[in-house]
C-alpha positions, -999 to +999 in steps of 0.1 A: -699-566+068-714-594+047-733-584+016-751-611-004-742-616-041-774-616-062-781-629-097-790-602-123-796-618-156-765-638-166-743-617-141-739-613-104-742-581-084-739-567-049-761-539-036-743-512-016-764-492+008-768-454+004-751-449+037-720-469+026-719-450-007-721-417+012-693-428+035-670-437+007-679-408-016-688-431-045-712-415-070-719-429-105-689-451-111-662-470-092-628-483-103-627-521-098-594-540-095-586-575-085-558-581-060-551-618-051-586-630-041-601-596-034-621-570-053-611-535-046-635-506-052-621-471-055-632-437-067-622-432-103-590-411-108-596-377-122-571-355-140-561-324-122-572-301-150-602-321-162-628-294-154-607-263-163-624-257-197-659-259-182-649-235-154-634-210-178-665-212-199-687-206-168-666-175-159-669-161-194-707-167-195-712-151-161-688-124-168-669-132-136-633-123-131-637-086-142-615-076-113-585-090-133-592-067-162-586-037-140-559-053-120-527-033-124-493-028-107-465-002-106-447-018-136-477-013-160-468+025-163-434+018-177-441-014-196-441-012-234-467-035-251 
């Protein structure tokens, strides 16, 4: 697929179609690397626990997870806290 390079101010840009973006899963940003004479576009790496704090806050705000409060097992009767 050939895509024209366009001038944007003092820079150059390429326009990626909505269909191409949907196919690759790109959203707001891409990771750009140069390998030999090629530009490589990739989804940015995310950290595995990046959204944990937001998810925990949402659970607390929505009062979800109450089932864990009443969760018990046979060892709870003999356990000394």
